[in-house]
C-alpha positions as CSV (number, residue, x, y, z in Angstrom):
1,X,126.1,-23.9,35.4
2,X,124.1,-21.2,33.8
3,X,125.3,-19.0,37.1
4,X,129.3,-20.1,36.3
5,X,128.8,-19.0,32.5
6,X,127.4,-15.7,33.5
7,X,129.9,-14.7,35.9
8,X,132.6,-15.8,33.6
9,X,130.6,-13.4,31.0
10,X,130.9,-10.4,33.9
11,X,134.7,-11.0,34.3
12,X,135.2,-11.1,30.3
13,X,133.6,-8.3,29.3
14,X,134.6,-4.8,29.2
15,X,131.4,-2.9,29.7
16,X,130.3,0.6,29.5
17,X,129.0,2.1,32.3
18,X,125.4,3.8,31.6
19,X,124.4,6.7,33.8
20,X,121.7,5.8,36.3
21,X,120.3,7.9,39.3
22,X,118.3,4.9,40.5
23,X,120.3,2.1,42.2
24,X,119.6,-1.5,42.0
25,X,118.1,-3.0,44.6
26,X,120.9,-5.7,46.4
27,X,119.3,-9.5,46.7
28,X,119.9,-11.3,49.3
29,X,122.7,-14.0,48.2
30,X,120.2,-16.8,49.2
31,X,120.7,-20.8,48.1
32,X,122.8,-19.9,45.4
33,X,126.0,-21.1,45.4
34,X,129.0,-20.1,48.1
35,X,126.1,-18.6,49.6
36,X,124.2,-19.8,53.1
37,X,120.7,-17.7,54.7
38,X,122.3,-14.2,52.6
39,X,125.6,-15.2,53.9
40,X,128.2,-15.1,51.3
41,X,131.3,-17.8,51.9
42,X,133.3,-15.6,50.0
43,X,134.4,-12.2,49.7
44,X,131.2,-10.2,49.0
45,X,127.6,-11.0,48.1
46,X,127.0,-9.8,43.8
47,X,123.4,-9.3,42.4
48,X,123.6,-9.1,39.2
49,X,120.5,-8.2,37.0
50,X,120.3,-9.2,33.5
51,X,117.4,-6.7,31.8
52,X,116.5,-7.1,28.1
53,X,113.1,-6.7,26.0
54,X,110.2,-8.6,28.0
55,X,112.7,-10.6,30.7
56,X,114.6,-10.3,33.6
57,X,117.3,-12.3,35.1
58,X,118.9,-12.3,38.6
59,X,121.8,-13.9,38.6
60,X,123.3,-14.5,42.9
61,X,126.6,-15.5,43.4
62,X,130.0,-14.4,45.9
63,X,133.0,-12.8,44.3
64,X,136.6,-11.9,45.8
65,X,137.9,-8.9,47.1
66,X,139.6,-8.4,43.7
67,X,136.7,-8.3,41.7
68,X,134.5,-5.9,44.1
69,X,137.5,-3.1,43.7
70,X,137.3,-3.6,40.0
71,X,133.9,-2.7,39.4
72,X,132.2,-1.1,42.2
73,X,133.1,1.9,44.9
74,X,132.2,1.9,48.5
75,X,130.5,5.0,47.5
76,X,128.3,3.5,44.8
77,X,128.2,0.1,45.2
78,X,125.4,-0.7,42.3
79,X,126.5,0.2,38.9
80,X,124.7,0.0,35.3
81,X,126.6,-1.8,32.5
82,X,125.3,-2.0,29.0
83,X,126.7,-5.0,27.1
84,X,126.7,-4.1,23.0
85,X,124.3,-6.1,22.3
86,X,122.0,-3.9,24.0
87,X,121.7,-6.1,27.2
88,X,121.7,-3.9,30.4
89,X,123.6,-5.7,33.1
90,X,123.2,-4.2,36.8
91,X,126.0,-5.5,38.9
92,X,125.4,-4.5,42.6
93,X,127.9,-6.3,45.0
94,X,127.0,-5.5,48.7
95,X,130.1,-5.6,51.8
96,X,130.2,-6.8,55.2
97,X,129.8,-11.0,53.6
98,X,126.3,-10.6,53.2
99,X,123.1,-9.0,51.1
100,X,120.1,-7.2,52.6
101,X,116.8,-9.0,51.3
């Protein structure tokens, strides 16, 4: 439920991109939602890292190509967004239907 809720937030909110030289690591989507053994049964595997003071939460889910092209470019697979409430959110979407550990 938490994963679907967070994914809904990712889809609904308009993010302000934060410039960052360091790209987040693509975590595997193993054992989460539609993902099996790092392979995404959807089109792409997404790793969403929500950072706030004192804690960091990683949400891994599968997304389709329309979501990938909306947020991510092929030459820059990871982007950092900033919620208006101060949450920093790293969105990392790996191609080829899998995420490397």
